[in-house]
N, C-alpha and C positions, 0 to 999 in steps of 0.2 A: 350702346352698339355701336360694334365697329364694322367698318366696310373696306374692302380692298380693291383696289384699281392696278391695273397693269398696264404701264406705258408701252404700247405697241407701235409707236410711230417711229420712225427710223432713228437710230442713236445719233446723238448731237444735234436734234432738231432744236431750232431757235425759238424760245418763248420769251415775250416781254416780261411776264410776271406769272406767280401762281398763287392762288387764294384758295385756301383748305376750308371748307365749311362743314364739319363732320368728323368724326373719328376713323380716318382713314389710314391706312397703310399702302403707300405708294411705291411700287416696285417695277423693274424691268429696265427698258433701253434708258442709256444716259442723256442729258439735255445739256444745252446752252442757254443760259437765264440771263435776260436782258435787265437794262436797269429798273424795271419794276420791282424786283426782288419777290419775295416768299411772305406770304400773309397768313399766319395760321389763326384762324378764329375757333378752334376747338381742341383736340387732341391728336397730333398725327404723327406718322413715323414714316421718314422718307428714306428709301434704300438703293435709290440708283444715283449712279454719278452725275455731279453737276459740275459744270464750268461756268463760272461767272464772266460773262461776255462783257460787262461793265460794273463799275464799283455799284453797288447796291445796299439795302439794307434787309436782312431778314428778322422779322417780328412776330410777336404773339400776344394777344389780348390777354388781359387779367385772368387769371385761373387756367388757362391754356398751357399746354404741355407739347412741344415740339421736340422730336428726336430725330436727328440726322445722322443715319447711321450708313455712311457711303463715301466714296472718294470726292473730296472738294478741290478746286483749283479756280485760282482768280483772287478777286479782292470782295470782301463783304464786310459790313458791320453788323454785329448781332445785338437787337435791342430787344426788350422786354418790358413788360409792366405788370408787375407782381405775377409773373408767370416763370416757365421753367423752360429753357433751351438746353438739351443735351446735344453734345457733339462725340461721337464715339470715335476715338482717334487709334490708329493701330501703329 
């Protein structure tokens, strides 16, 4: 089952981290992401712009699939554990 979630907080709102537990599509307003990074425990699609406010890690667990189809800026390290991370680059 897939779920959708619209980010309706103000654009560029700062969050320390995002943890995704479920097959979500995350969309709408941009965010600034702190050192906590992104943790995907399922299969998620992210379509809002992300500014990395600190160097951080983006990782997925074994068997997960994280797709980021959005503008990215800043510095991040992408890690996986027998999982898939897709970055859609224009």
